[in-house]
DSSP file (Angstrom, degrees, kcal/mol; ACC not computed):
  #  RESIDUE AA STRUCTURE BP1 BP2  ACC     N-H-->O    O-->H-N    N-H-->O    O-->H-N    TCO  KAPPA ALPHA  PHI   PSI    X-CA   Y-CA   Z-CA
    1    1 A M              0   0    0      0, 0.0     2,-0.2     0, 0.0     0, 0.0   0.000 360.0 360.0 360.0 133.5   37.5   13.2  -18.6
    2    2 A Q        -     0   0    0      1,-0.0     2,-0.6     2,-0.0     0, 0.0  -0.588 360.0-137.0 -96.4 151.2   34.4   12.1  -16.8
    3    3 A H        -     0   0    0     -2,-0.2     2,-0.6     2,-0.0    -1,-0.0  -0.916  16.7-148.0-109.1 125.9   31.0   11.7  -18.6
    4    4 A V        -     0   0    0     -2,-0.6     2,-0.5     2,-0.0    -2,-0.0  -0.835   4.4-155.0 -93.9 123.8   28.0   13.2  -16.7
    5    5 A V        -     0   0    0     -2,-0.6     2,-0.4     2,-0.0    59,-0.0  -0.824   9.2-158.7 -92.8 130.1   24.7   11.5  -17.1
    6    6 A R        -     0   0    0     -2,-0.5     2,-0.3     0, 0.0    -2,-0.0  -0.897   9.1-140.9-111.8 139.4   21.7   13.8  -16.5
    7    7 A R        -     0   0    0     -2,-0.4     2,-0.4     2,-0.1     4,-0.1  -0.719  10.1-129.7-102.9 151.9   18.5   12.3  -15.7
    8    8 A E  S    S-     0   0    0     -2,-0.3    -1,-0.0     2,-0.1     0, 0.0  -0.816  70.3  -4.0 -98.6 135.2   15.2   13.6  -17.0
    9    9 A G  S    S-     0   0    0     -2,-0.4    -2,-0.1     2,-0.1     3,-0.0   0.078 104.0 -34.8  75.5 173.0   12.5   14.2  -14.4
   10   10 A P        -     0   0    0      0, 0.0     2,-0.6     0, 0.0     3,-0.1  -0.124  64.2-104.5 -63.7 162.4   12.4   13.5  -10.7
   11   11 A D     >  -     0   0    0      1,-0.2     4,-1.5    -4,-0.1     5,-0.1  -0.842  28.0-155.2 -90.7 118.9   14.1   10.5   -9.1
   12   12 A R  H  > S+     0   0    0     -2,-0.6     4,-3.1     1,-0.2     5,-0.3   0.903  88.4  56.7 -60.9 -42.7   11.3    8.0   -8.3
   13   13 A L  H  > S+     0   0    0      1,-0.2     4,-2.6     2,-0.2     5,-0.2   0.950 108.0  46.3 -62.5 -47.5   13.2    6.3   -5.6
   14   14 A L  H  > S+     0   0    0      1,-0.2     4,-1.9     2,-0.2    -1,-0.2   0.836 112.5  50.5 -69.2 -26.9   13.8    9.4   -3.6
   15   15 A I  H  X S+     0   0    0     -4,-1.5     4,-1.8     2,-0.2    -2,-0.2   0.955 115.8  42.1 -69.5 -45.0   10.1   10.6   -3.9
   16   16 A V  H  X S+     0   0    0     -4,-3.1     4,-2.1     1,-0.2     5,-0.2   0.869 115.2  50.3 -77.0 -31.3    8.8    7.2   -2.8
   17   17 A A  H  X S+     0   0    0     -4,-2.6     4,-2.2    -5,-0.3    -1,-0.2   0.916 113.0  45.7 -62.4 -45.3   11.4    6.9    0.0
   18   18 A G  H  X S+     0   0    0     -4,-1.9     4,-1.5    -5,-0.2    -2,-0.2   0.842 114.7  46.6 -72.5 -33.4   10.7   10.3    1.3
   19   19 A C  H  X S+     0   0    0     -4,-1.8     4,-2.4     2,-0.2    -1,-0.2   0.836 114.1  46.6 -72.4 -34.4    6.9    9.9    1.2
   20   20 A V  H  X S+     0   0    0     -4,-2.1     4,-2.0     2,-0.2    -2,-0.2   0.924 114.6  47.8 -75.6 -40.9    6.9    6.3    2.8
   21   21 A I  H  X S+     0   0    0     -4,-2.2     4,-1.9     2,-0.2    -1,-0.2   0.858 112.3  51.4 -73.0 -33.8    9.4    7.5    5.6
   22   22 A A  H  X S+     0   0    0     -4,-1.5     4,-1.8    -5,-0.2    -2,-0.2   0.919 108.9  48.5 -63.0 -47.3    7.2   10.6    6.1
   23   23 A A  H  X S+     0   0    0     -4,-2.4     4,-2.0     1,-0.2    -2,-0.2   0.870 109.6  53.2 -62.4 -34.9    4.1    8.7    6.5
   24   24 A F  H  X S+     0   0    0     -4,-2.0     4,-2.1     2,-0.2    -1,-0.2   0.880 107.7  51.9 -61.0 -41.9    5.8    6.4    8.9
   25   25 A G  H  X S+     0   0    0     -4,-1.9     4,-2.5     2,-0.2    -2,-0.2   0.835 105.9  53.6 -59.5 -38.3    6.8    9.4   10.9
   26   26 A V  H  X S+     0   0    0     -4,-1.8     4,-2.5     2,-0.2    -2,-0.2   0.908 107.0  51.5 -60.0 -44.6    3.3   10.6   11.0
   27   27 A V  H  X S+     0   0    0     -4,-2.0     4,-2.5     1,-0.2     5,-0.2   0.932 112.0  48.3 -57.8 -49.8    2.1    7.2   12.5
   28   28 A L  H  X S+     0   0    0     -4,-2.1     4,-1.9     1,-0.2    -1,-0.2   0.900 110.6  49.4 -53.9 -48.0    4.8    7.6   15.1
   29   29 A L  H  X S+     0   0    0     -4,-2.5     4,-1.9     2,-0.2    -1,-0.2   0.902 108.5  53.9 -55.3 -49.8    3.8   11.1   15.8
   30   30 A L  H  X>S+     0   0    0     -4,-2.5     5,-2.4     1,-0.2     6,-1.1   0.890 110.3  47.2 -59.1 -46.4    0.1   10.0   16.2
   31   31 A D  H  <5S+     0   0    0     -4,-2.5     3,-0.5     1,-0.2    -1,-0.2   0.857 107.4  57.9 -68.3 -30.6    1.2    7.3   18.7
   32   32 A R  H  <5S+     0   0    0     -4,-1.9    -2,-0.2    -5,-0.2    -1,-0.2   0.892 108.1  44.1 -57.9 -40.2    3.2    9.9   20.6
   33   33 A I  H  <5S-     0   0    0     -4,-1.9    -1,-0.2    -5,-0.1    -2,-0.2   0.455 116.1-115.1 -91.3  -0.5    0.2   12.2   21.1
   34   34 A D  T  <5S+     0   0    0     -4,-0.5    -3,-0.2    -3,-0.5    -4,-0.1   0.780  80.7 127.0  75.3  27.4   -1.8    9.2   22.1
   35   35 A A  S   <S+     0   0    0     -5,-2.4     2,-0.3     1,-0.2    -4,-0.2   0.738  82.5  18.5 -84.3 -25.4   -4.3    9.5   19.1
   36   36 A I  S    S-     0   0    0     -6,-1.1     2,-0.6    -9,-0.1    -2,-0.2  -0.952  76.0-131.0-135.5 161.6   -3.4    5.8   18.3
   37   37 A E        -     0   0    0     -2,-0.3     2,-0.4    -3,-0.1    -6,-0.1  -0.942  22.9-168.5-119.3 115.6   -2.0    3.0   20.1
   38   38 A L        -     0   0    0     -2,-0.6     2,-0.2   -10,-0.1    -2,-0.0  -0.831   2.8-172.1-106.6 138.9    0.7    1.1   18.6
   39   39 A T    >>  -     0   0    0     -2,-0.4     4,-2.5     1,-0.0     3,-0.7  -0.590  42.3 -99.9-110.3 177.0    2.1   -2.2   19.8
   40   40 A F  H 3> S+     0   0    0      1,-0.2     4,-2.3     2,-0.2    -1,-0.0   0.853 121.5  59.9 -59.4 -37.7    5.1   -4.3   18.7
   41   41 A G  H 34 S+     0   0    0      1,-0.2    -1,-0.2     2,-0.2    -3,-0.0   0.713 113.0  34.3 -67.3 -20.2    2.8   -6.4   16.7
   42   42 A S  H <> S+     0   0    0     -3,-0.7     4,-1.4     2,-0.1    -1,-0.2   0.745 116.0  56.9-101.6 -32.3    1.6   -3.6   14.5
   43   43 A M  H  X S+     0   0    0     -4,-2.5     4,-2.2     2,-0.2    -2,-0.2   0.857 101.2  56.1 -68.2 -34.7    5.0   -1.7   14.5
   44   44 A A  H  X S+     0   0    0     -4,-2.3     4,-2.3     1,-0.2     5,-0.3   0.963 108.4  44.3 -67.3 -55.5    7.0   -4.6   13.0
   45   45 A P  H  > S+     0   0    0      0, 0.0     4,-2.3     0, 0.0    -1,-0.2   0.848 112.1  55.1 -62.2 -30.1    4.9   -5.1    9.9
   46   46 A M  H  X S+     0   0    0     -4,-1.4     4,-1.8     2,-0.2    -2,-0.2   0.926 109.3  48.4 -59.4 -46.5    4.8   -1.3    9.3
   47   47 A A  H  X S+     0   0    0     -4,-2.2     4,-2.0     1,-0.2     3,-0.3   0.931 111.5  47.2 -62.3 -48.9    8.6   -1.2    9.4
   48   48 A F  H  X S+     0   0    0     -4,-2.3     4,-4.1     1,-0.2     5,-0.3   0.917 110.7  53.7 -62.2 -41.3    9.0   -4.0    7.0
   49   49 A A  H  X S+     0   0    0     -4,-2.3     4,-1.6    -5,-0.3    -1,-0.2   0.862 106.8  51.2 -55.1 -37.2    6.5   -2.4    4.8
   50   50 A V  H  X S+     0   0    0     -4,-1.8     4,-1.9    -3,-0.3    -1,-0.2   0.897 114.5  43.1 -66.1 -43.8    8.5    0.9    4.8
   51   51 A V  H  X S+     0   0    0     -4,-2.0     4,-3.0     1,-0.2     5,-0.2   0.945 114.3  51.0 -70.9 -44.3   11.8   -1.1    3.9
   52   52 A G  H  X S+     0   0    0     -4,-4.1     4,-2.2     1,-0.2    -1,-0.2   0.859 108.7  51.7 -66.0 -27.0    9.9   -3.2    1.2
   53   53 A A  H  X S+     0   0    0     -4,-1.6     4,-2.0    -5,-0.3    -1,-0.2   0.921 112.3  46.0 -69.9 -45.8    8.4   -0.1   -0.4
   54   54 A V  H  X S+     0   0    0     -4,-1.9     4,-1.8     2,-0.2    -2,-0.2   0.930 113.4  48.3 -63.6 -48.2   11.8    1.5   -0.7
   55   55 A L  H  X S+     0   0    0     -4,-3.0     4,-2.0     1,-0.2    -1,-0.2   0.830 111.8  49.7 -61.3 -33.7   13.4   -1.6   -2.0
   56   56 A L  H  X S+     0   0    0     -4,-2.2     4,-2.0    -5,-0.2    -1,-0.2   0.906 110.5  49.0 -72.2 -36.9   10.6   -2.0   -4.6
   57   57 A A  H  X S+     0   0    0     -4,-2.0     4,-0.9     1,-0.2    -2,-0.2   0.826 110.9  52.3 -71.2 -30.8   10.9    1.6   -5.7
   58   58 A A  H  < S+     0   0    0     -4,-1.8     3,-0.3    -5,-0.2    -1,-0.2   0.916 111.7  45.5 -71.2 -39.3   14.8    1.0   -6.0
   59   59 A G  H  < S+     0   0    0     -4,-2.0    -2,-0.2     1,-0.2    -1,-0.2   0.848 110.5  55.5 -73.9 -28.7   14.2   -2.2   -8.2
   60   60 A L  H  < S+     0   0    0     -4,-2.0    -1,-0.2    -5,-0.1     2,-0.2   0.697  86.8  94.5 -71.8 -20.7   11.7   -0.3  -10.3
   61   61 A T  S  < S-     0   0    0     -4,-0.9     2,-0.3    -3,-0.3   -50,-0.0  -0.481  79.7-120.0 -80.0 140.4   14.0    2.6  -11.3
   62   62 A R        -     0   0    0     -2,-0.2     2,-0.6     2,-0.0    -1,-0.1  -0.547  20.4-147.2 -77.7 141.5   15.8    2.2  -14.5
   63   63 A R              0   0    0     -2,-0.3    -1,-0.0     1,-0.1     0, 0.0  -0.935 360.0 360.0-114.1 127.5   19.5    2.3  -14.3
   64   64 A E              0   0    0     -2,-0.6    -1,-0.1   -59,-0.0    -2,-0.0   0.388 360.0 360.0-105.4 360.0   21.4    3.8  -17.3
């Protein structure tokens, strides 16, 4: 018999990851329509910030 653990409230990791990745997508779209100009020098830190935010949110979530 398996025990099912139910979480209370929304999953913080999924919310943070979704918001950060959506914001990164908006930045890429703005670059695509030439509203802003991105270079590799600005893209690399943003990509690392996205990964870091998701990892930080994963580390802050409680595991039961």
